[in-house]
N, C-alpha and C positions, 0 to 999 in steps of 0.2 A: 504493500500500500504506500510505503514511503516513496518508492520509485514512481508510482502513479502521480502522487502529489508533487514530486519534484518536476516531473514532466509537465504537469499542468502549470506549475509556477513558471517554467521556462517558456511555455507557450503564451502565458499571460504577459510576460515581459516582452516577447517578440511582438505580440499584438499591440502593446503600448508603443513600441518603437515604430511599427508600421503606421499606426494611427497618428503619431506625432509627425512623421514624414509627410503623410497625406495632408495634414492640416497646414504644414509649412509650404507645401507645393501646390496647394489648392488653387491659388490665382494663376498658376502656370497651366494647370490641368483644365480648369474651368475658365474659359475666356468670356463667357456671356455675363454681362454685368448684373443681370437680374439675379442669377444664382449667387453671385458674390454678395449682393444685397441681402439675400436670405441668410447666408452664413453670418453676416454682420448682425442681423436681427437675432439669430440664435445666440451669438455671443452676448448680446445685451441682455436677453432674457435669462441666460445662464447666471449672470451676475445678480439680476433682480431676484431670481428664484432662490439662489443660495443665500442672499441677504435676508429674504423673508423666512427661509427655512430655519435660520438661526433663531428667529423670534418665535415662530409658530411650531416648527418641528422639534426643536431642541428645548427651548424655554417654555413651550406650551402656552404662549400668549396669543390668543386668537386675534389676528389683525386682518382687516379687510379695507385698509386705507393706505396700502404700501405705495400705490401710484402717486400719492401726495408727495412723498419724499423724492421720488423720481422727478416729479414736476418742479419741486423746489430747487433741486440741483440744477435742472435745465435753466430755469429762470434766473437764478443767482449767477450762473456762469455767463449766460447771455447778456445780462445787464452789466456785469463787470467788463465784458469785452466791448459792448456797444457804448456804454456811458462813460466808463473809466479808462478805456483804451488798454486794458490789461490783456496780455496774450492768453492763448487757450490753456496752456499747461498750468500756470499759476491760478487761473480762474477755476480750473477743474479742482485743484487742491482746496482752494478757499471755499468753493461751493460744497465740497464733501464735508468739510468741518462745519459749515453753516447748517447743512442738513443734519449732521450729527447732533447739533444743539436742538434742532426741532425734534429729533428722535428722543432726546432727553425729556423735552416738554411733554411729548405724547406718552412716554414711559411712566410719567408720574401717576396717571390714573391706574396703571397696572398694579400699583402698590395696594390698591383697595378693591379692584374689580377683577373678575375672572370670567372665563367662558363667554357666553352670549352678551353679557353686559359690557365686557371689554370690547367685544366685536362692534357693538353699537357705538361706543365711544370712538373707536378708530374709524368707523364709517362717518361719523359726524366730523371728525378731524379732516378726513379726505374731502368732504363736501365743503367745509369751511375754506380749505386751501383753494379748491376749484373756484369758489365764488370770489375769492380775493383775486385770482388770476383774471376773472371775467370783469369785475367791477372796479378794480384799482387802475383805471384807464390812464391816469397820469404817469404811472410807472410801467404797467404791463401792456398798455394799449388795448386792453380788453380783448374782445373777440377778434380784433384785427391782427393780434399776435405781434411777434417781434421778428421782422425780416432782416436779411443782410448780415447774419451772424458770421463773423470772420472764420475762415477755415484754419485749422491748426497748421503750424509750420515748425520745422526743425531747422534752425539756422536760416538759410536763404531758400530752403526747399518748402514750398507750400503744397499741402495736400490738394491735388487737383482731380484725382479719380478715386475709385473705391478701394483699390489695392492697399494703399497706406492705412486707410481706415480699417480694413480687414486685419492687418497685422497689429494695429493698435488695440483693437478690441480683443484679439487673440491673446495678446500679452496681458491685458487687464483681466480677462477671464482666467488665465492661468494663475496670475497672482492671487485672484480671489479664491480659486479652488485651493491653492496652497495654504493661504491664511486660514480659510475655514476648516481645512483638514487639520491643521495644527491646533486650532482652537478647540475643535470638537473632540479630538482624541486626547486632549490634555485633561488635567484635573478640573479646569474651568468647564470644559464640555460635559464631563461627567456630573459636575454640579448642576448644570442647566437641566440635564436629563432627570436628575433627582428632583429638582424643583417642579418639573413637568409632571412627574409621576405622583409625588406626594410632598406638598410644600411643608406640611407639619413635620414630616420625618426629616426633610432637608434642614429645617430649623433645629431639630433635635440633635443632629450630628454636626452642627456648627457651621452650616452654610449660610452665608448672608444672602437671603432670598431677595431682599430689596436691591442690593448691588447687582445680583445676577440678572434680574429682570430688566433693570435699567440699562445695564451694559449691553444686553442683547438688542434692545431697541436702538441704542446709540450706534453700535457696530453695524447693524442692519441698515440703518438710515445712512450711515457713512458711505457704504458701497452703493446704495441706491442713488445717492447724490452724485457719485462718480459716473454712474451710467447716464444720469440725466444730463450732466455736462457734456459727455461724449455725444449724446443724441443731439444736443443743440449745435455742436460743432459739425456734426456729420450732415444733418438735414439743412442747416443754416437758416431754419425758420421754425419757430415754435408758437403754439397757440393753446388756449385752455382745452381745446378739443383733443389734444394729444395726450392728456392726462385725466382720463375719465374714470368713473367708478368701475366700469367694465374692465378696465386695464388691471385694477386691483384684483378683481375676480379671476381674470386670466392668470395672473401670477400665482394666486392662491391655488388655482386648479393645477398648475404645474407642480407645485409643492406636494399636493395631495396625491395626484396621479403618479408622480415619480416615486413617492415614498417619503413620508414625513420622518425627519431625523436622519436623512441619508444624503451624503454628498453626491454619490453616483446617481441616486434617484432624482435629485434636483436637476442634474445635467440631462438625464434621460427624459424627464418630464418636459424640460424646456425644448429639447430637440423635437420630440414627438408632437407637441402642441403648436410648434411653429411650422413644422413641415407638413403636418396633416391637412390644415386648411389650404395650403398651397397645392398639394397633390389633388385635392378635391375641387380645385378651382374650375375644372372643365364642366362641373355639374351646375355651375352658375348659382341659381337661387336655391338649389337643394343641398348645396355643400355644407351649409351650417347645420342643417337638420341631421345629416349623416354624421357630422362632427359631434353634435350633441349626443346622438345615439351611441356613438363609439365610446364617449366618456361614461355614459350610463352603464354600458355593458362592462367596461373595465371595472367600474366601482362595484358592480354586482358580483362579478366572478373573481375579482382580484382586489379586494378592499384595502389591502396593504399598499397598493401601488405597484408600479413596475419593478421597483427595487425596495421591497418592504423589509420589515423587521426580521423575517426568517433568513433572508440572504445576508443581511447585515450581521446577524448573530452567528451564522455559519462562518462568514469571513473573519469575524473577530476571534472565533474559537480556533480557526486554522492558524491565524497569526500567533495566537497565544501558545499553541502546541507545536508550532513550527511545521505544521502540515502533517503531524502524526495522528493516526487514528487509534482510538481505544478499541481493540478487538473484542473486548468484553461488553462494550456499550450496546 
């Protein structure tokens, strides 16, 4: 059995190397700009799904207003570039920290509320942010949006096509996956899971539940803000319609269908729910019906998601035992 697991481990490593090469060479293999745009969209949703997964999947805080952080990051970055003349990269960093502050503000109700009640609060927060985007015309230009957002540049090189944006979002997604993996496999991540399962027990063993929940909202908002800033630079135009309630539901669906509390699940969920509507586009008006039916079927027959707790537990056990099998089990 040890030989089998060693062989599986080698195959897994080979698959990762091949996958990495394909991602790096994708713009050379795929020359059609539309497909590059889809890959960029996948990268953005991977970051958004991972950031929400930390809040909902690991900390157990039900949030349906995550698109608000995405929008705050986009608007802060856009206003910094348009009004203050700040370049894209510093604007992205500033917007991420500004969004993290907003995550702290939203995280405060989590200290008193749980479950559906917290979900209503996050829904209200998202709607408040959307109304600010619409009605604060002197700053956001309301429904007219903010056009002419400068493209990112490195030195004298200005991003003029989709390829540099693709590599940028690929790096940002890779960094997000690395950071989330380090966080969730550390003592901090185990603390979040304990808070999710039983907050009273978490307090009893010395976990600061207040700090854990607040930090989850702050970190999740930080990465959502980065994605929003990237979106503003990529599209060069933002409006309130880009950050609707339905976007929060879409991100939450990716977390749930992928597998709550799973890094791989978040990636798989983002990929499937971005690609599926595009593959069904030939059905025109019926594609969203089939898309919805697909989600219902998955939730009925695989409620844990594409990469649920059973696979996570198995992988954790294999890592802990070094791939050894207990023949007496």
